[in-house]
N, C-alpha and C positions, 0 to 999 in steps of 0.2 A: 503494499500500499504505499502510495507517494505521501511525502510529508507537505503540508500546507505551509507555505512561506508565511511568516508574520507579516501583518500590515506594515507598511512603511511607517516610521515615527515622523509625520509631517511636521510637528510642532519643532522637534528637534533639528530637523533639516531647515526648517525656516530660520530658526534661531540661529544656527551654525552658518547660514548664508549671510544673515544680517551682521553677525558679529565680525565675519571676514571681510566687510566692506565698511565697516564702522570707522569713523574718524575720532571718535571720543571713546578710546579704549578704556578698559577696566570699569565698565559701567554695568550695573545689573539690568537686565532688560525686563520690562513688565508689559502684558499683554494690551494695555492702554497706552503705551508710549507711542507718540507719533513718531514716523519714520524720519521726518525732518528733524525731530528733536534729538535724534541719534547721530546727527551729522550726515544723514544720507541724502542726497541730491536725486532728482528725478532719473539722472542717468544710472546712479547707482541701484535705484529701485528696478529699472528695466534690466540691469545686469542680474540681479538677484532673481528676478522673475525668468530669465534666461537659464540661469544655472538650475532652477527648480523644475523648468520645463524638461531639461535634459535628464535630471535625475529621476523624475517620475515619469517621463515619456508621456507628457501632456502637453496641451497647448493653452497658454494663457492668453485670452482675446485682449488686443490692443487697438484702440483708436486714435490716431495721431492728434485728432482734433479735440479730444476730450482728456480729463484728467483720469488716471487709474482709479478703480473702484475701491482700491485700499489705501488708507492713509495711516494706520496703526498696525502695530504687530499682530494684534488679534484679528484685525479684518485682513491681513495677508495670509495668515495662517488658515483662517475659514475658507478663504477663496482658494487656496492650494487644496485644501481637504476636499472641497466641492468638486474641483476638476478631477482630483484623483478618483473619487467616488464615481463620477460621470465616466470617466474612461473604464472603470471596472465594470460598471453596469452595461457598456457598450459593447463589452467582449462576449 
């Protein structure tokens, strides 16, 4: 019988991606933290999203004419979790 792989830990992956790009190191991250308050600029957030797309084999929809739908750590985690679940449901 094949083992079922554990679900990816989205929150940990998102947090790791954020910490890797933070300009203000040595700071605890809270779910309510705004991404810009962590020293992340819009390009950083796009790069984080691209990193997470590759890690979870998902697509994060972007529209160059509008702001990203996530502005806090918690909102980004929720969005990535949703995309991962949608991808799993599509298989």
